[in-house]
N, C-alpha and C positions, 0 to 999 in steps of 0.2 A: 842257740840264739840266748844268751844267758841273761835273765831279771835284770833290771835298772836293783841298785845296792839300796840301803834303805836311807840312807843317808841325801842319796842324787831324791829320793823318794819326797822325802821329810822337805829337801832344800825347792821340791817340784810343786809342793801342797804349799808351801807357803810364799812363794811366788804368785799361785793361782790363788792362793786368799789375800795377800800384800794388793794384785793387778784387782782384785774384785772394791777396793778401800781405796785405794791412792796411788798418784804416780810415781813409777820406782826414781825418778828425777827430782822432783820436789813436792811430792807430799799431797801435791793436788791433787783431788778426784778426778780421775781420764774425763768422768762423762762429764762432770763441769767446764772440762779446758775443753773439749769436745762442744760440749753449747758456747763456749764464749767466743769459740771460733765460727759455729756458724751462729751467731749474733754478728761476728765485724763481717762475715760474707753478706749475710743478708742488710746492712747499712750499708757495705761497702757497692752491693749492687744498685741499692736504692737511690742512693746519691748519685752515682753513674746514670740511672735511669731519669731524674727530675733536672741533672745537666743536660742528656740531649733532648729530653722533653722542652726545657726552656730555648732549648737551641734550635728545634723545629717549630715552634711560636716566634723567636723573632726573625728565621726567615720568614714564615706562612706571614706574618705583619707589615714585615718588608713589604711584600707583594702587594698587600693589601692598601699599602700607602701608597705602590707605584697605580695603582689602578684607581685611587679617590684623586690623587694629586692631577691625575690627566682625566677626571670627571669634572673636577673643579676647572681646570685648563677650560675644558668645552661648553660649561655652563658659563662661564664667566664671558666667555666669547659668544655665547648666542644672547646671555644676557646684552652684552653692547651691541650685538645687531638687531635686537628688538627694540634698544631705546633709536639707534640709526633710521627702524625701517618707521614707528613712531613717528619722530622727527619730521621724514619726507611726507607719509599724509596727513601729515598739518600742514604745509607745506600745499599740499593737493586742497585740501580745506578751504585755503586761503582763495587759492586760483578758481575752485569751485564759486566761490561769496563773490569772486570780482566779476565774474562770468553772470552770476545772477543779476550783479550790476548794470552790467552791460546789456542785459537782455530786458534788463527795465528801463534802463534808459534808452534801449531804440523802439520800446514799444511804448514810450511817450513822443518821442522824436515822430513816430510815424501816425501818431494821433493829429498833429498837425498839419499833416502832409493829406495829399484828397482821400477820400473818402478810400476809393478802391486798392490802393497803395499802403492806406491805412490799417484795413485789416487785413493783408496779407503779412503785413507786418508784421503787424498783434501777434498774429497766430504763432509765429515765427519766433516772435517774444515769448511769449506764455509755455510756449514749449521749448525752450534755450532755458526755460528760469525753471522749471518741474523738474526736467532734466539735472541741472545744476541744484536744484535741492535736494535729491534723491543723490545726488555723487555727494556732494558733502556731507547728508548723512551718516553715507558708507560708509567714506573716509574715515568721520570723526570718532565712530563704532571701530573701527580696524583701529585707528590708533589709540584710543581707549582701552582696547582684549591686548595690543603690544605691547602697552606702556606697563598693565596685569601682570603680562608676562615676564617680563622684564625685570618685573619688581619679584614674584616670585622665586626666578630665577637666579638675582640676590639673595633670597635667602636662602633657595637651595645652598648656595656656594658659602651660604657663612655656616650652613650648620655642615658640608663636605668639610671645612678649615676646622670645625670642631672635632669632625669625626678624624680628622687627621692629626690634631693635637691628641686623641684619645688612645689613637694609634702608637703616637710616639712616645708617650708614657707606657705604654704596654710592653715597647721595645726595651723602653728601658729598665721597667721592672724585670723582664723576662735577659736581661743582657747583667741587671744583676746577683738573680736568682744563677745563673748559667756561672757567673764568678762564685757565688758560695757556695756551689756545686764543687767546683775545681776547688777552692780551699777547701772543704770540707773531703774531697777526695784524696786530697793529698796528703790531709791530716790522719786519715783512716791510715796512708801506708806508715805512715810513720806509727801512728798502732800497731799494726801488726809486724812490724821491725821492731817492735820492742817488744813483740806478744814472744818472737822468735829470741829473742834474747834472754827475754825472761824466762820461756820456757822449755828454751833447750825442742821446742819443736814445729809441727807446724801442719797448716789445716788437715793435710791429706793424715798425717803420725798419730795426729791427735782423734781423728776419725775412724783408723785403723786399734788405736790403742782403747778407743772405749768401745769396739767391736768386737776387739779380744779379752777385756775385760766383759764383756756380756756373754760372750764363752765358756771365761774362767771362773764367772759368777755363777753360770747353768750343769759347769763340770764340776764343780766342786757340791752345789747343792743334789747330784745326781749321786757321786760319791757317798755323801752322807745318807742320801734314803737307801742304796746296796748294800753299805758298814750292817755285818750281824747276820743279811738276810743270804746271801749269794757270798758261797767260799769265794777268799781273799784270791785263791789262785785261781779261781775263775774270772774276777776282775782284771788281775793282772795280766793274763794271757789276750784278754780280749782290748787290754789298752797298751798295751808291750808295744802297737807300731807305732803310736803315739809320742808312748811315756819316754822310751829310747831315744829318741832326735833330740827330747826335750832335756832328759837328765845329761845325755852329752855336751849340751849346750851351757846344761851347769856346770857340769864339772870345775871350773875356776870360779864358781863364786863360792865364798866362806860362810860355814854354816852359821846360822842364826839364832839365840836361844828359843828355844822351842817356849 
């Protein structure tokens, strides 16, 4: 197998040097082009992730709003029930007061009767009055407690309403972020299309060119180190499996000024 011609070798070295400096298509550094595409992909990934996160937040907030709505409805129902019970205990207090008044009147009537009947009726009247007083006090305490519970439940309901409003605002903000992320993602897609047209490459190609550039730079540096230290025939023999395919690939390329 014959070694590659001097012209082919010169073309090869010129291509390696040029690849280590600039992209052969538009003069832009291959490394810079690869970095540009990498930045574009990172931006696209970040925008997509932020949009998905905003959608998850909106979904979570929507579920929480449903829970808050159910709690608010329950709090309103319990508050209304407590108010009703407080009103009912108020009526019980009135009933005990009337019963106490009846017992007092019975005792007064018994005092006008004979001594034996008066004593028995007085004992019953006193007991009824005592029990009515205790029942009235207990009912009054329960009525007050229920009224306080109802008031506190109204405050809880107001807090839940504020929480619901805050959740609605968060959901709106999440929706705006999601919409902005979608717009940014479309803009990045458009930028990617324009980059393809401007550079004539794509992310995979740019990355491959950057890697090939690094290898070319390393090869040029290695050949420079070997120059004058190792016989040329030995270098050519060692590199022939690589140089011959590259030389054949470069056969159609015009020579450039040395």
